[in-house]
Every structure is written in C-alpha cells, then in structure tokens.
C-alpha atoms as one frame of an Amber mdcrd trajectory, in Angstrom:
protein
  95.261 111.914  92.832  97.056 110.442  89.833  97.846 107.109  91.456 100.855
 104.901  90.840 102.156 102.687  88.071 100.398  99.378  88.736  99.816  96.131
  86.864  96.429  97.385  85.707  95.985  99.215  82.449  97.954  99.077  79.227
 100.996  96.790  79.581 102.584  98.197  76.428 102.363 101.766  77.754 103.954
 100.664  81.054 106.737  98.996  79.073 107.358 102.175  77.096 107.444 104.276
  80.273 109.964 101.922  81.910 112.126 101.884  78.762 112.047 105.680  78.706
 113.066 105.665  82.368 116.018 103.382  81.554 117.088 105.815  78.863 116.812
 108.798  81.221 118.788 106.954  83.902 121.552 106.032  81.457 121.732 109.616
  80.192 121.883 110.980  83.745 124.809 108.666  84.526 126.943 109.722  81.534
 126.218 113.471  81.543 128.869 115.654  83.179 127.765 117.173  86.495 128.081
 120.754  85.249 125.896 120.016  82.201 123.196 117.996  83.994 119.572 119.085
  83.730 117.418 119.445  86.863 115.778 116.103  86.068 119.179 114.418  85.740
 120.253 115.878  89.090 117.025 114.539  90.627 117.668 111.096  89.089 121.227
 111.028  90.459 119.995 111.929  93.930 117.382 109.161  93.804 119.922 106.630
  92.507 122.006 107.119  95.665 119.192 106.047  97.966 116.907 103.743  95.978
 117.195 100.235  94.462 117.386  99.999  90.665 113.870  98.672  89.981 112.200
 101.136  92.304 114.254 103.943  90.735 113.008 103.028  87.251 109.389 103.077
  88.423 109.905 106.464  90.120 111.340 107.954  86.912 108.575 106.376  84.805
 105.968 107.746  87.223 107.431 111.244  86.906 107.371 110.957  83.106 103.751
 109.743  83.187 102.760 112.738  85.336 104.555 115.124  82.980 102.793 113.578
  79.978  99.416 113.732  81.726  99.909 117.411  82.605 100.873 118.296  79.025
  97.844 116.475  77.614  95.422 117.802  80.249  96.506 121.417  79.727  97.077
 121.076  75.965 100.670 122.260  76.239 103.822 121.313  74.382 106.977 120.153
  76.145 109.030 123.029  77.555 112.438 121.996  78.890 112.799 125.356  80.656
 109.391 125.271  82.396 111.019 124.437  85.726 112.597 127.914  85.752 109.115
 129.436  86.139 108.217 127.286  89.157 107.741 129.285  92.405 110.171 127.044
  94.310 112.967 127.961  91.883 112.228 131.673  92.246 112.758 131.602  96.035
 116.160 132.469  97.518 118.247 129.344  98.017 118.436 127.916 101.518 121.397
 126.137 103.055 120.244 122.764 101.640 119.608 123.995  98.095 121.041 122.089
  95.150 123.240 124.286  92.992 122.364 124.089  89.299 124.777 125.126  86.557
 123.726 128.371  84.931 121.710 129.539  87.941 122.912 132.398  90.139
C-alpha cells in the first residue's frame, strides 16, 4: 500500500507534486481533444466530477505513484508504456473511452 499524500513527510516535495499537478491540469485543459494523451483524458474526466483541490491531490498522487514505480524498478519514463497494459489490449466494451490513434 503506497498510502496517500498527507501532511507528513517532505513539505517541499509535496509542493513540487502539487505544482506539477497544476501544470498537468492546465495542459489537459488547453490540449485539443483529438491530441490528448490518456493521462489528459483521465484528468478531464476527473475534473468533471471532483472539486479543484481534490483534483490536484489526485493528479499529484498519480504522479507520485508513477515516480515511485520508476525508481523502484529502475526504469526510465516511457510515455507509451500504457499501450502495453493488459487493460488496453482487451477488446473495447460499450463504456470504453476512445483514444485518438487507437483502433
């Protein structure tokens, strides 16, 4: 269990994660729908149903988990890694989100 972003730990690191989340949110808002990345689509979906502050913490939490996974497995960032995920390989159901460039 990785836990949540709490008031314990390094305040500067939390600040950086929240600032990065603000940047990701801003980028998701201005990117055209047909050019949006899977993360930007996820952010837009969250923004429709979540208050601003909670949304920032959710994005920051996702970024923290991504960073932890890269450090724990000694991997570099791969923007296309989501394509290899088993959930993406499955046939799309009736509630699937259509992503530009995917059949």
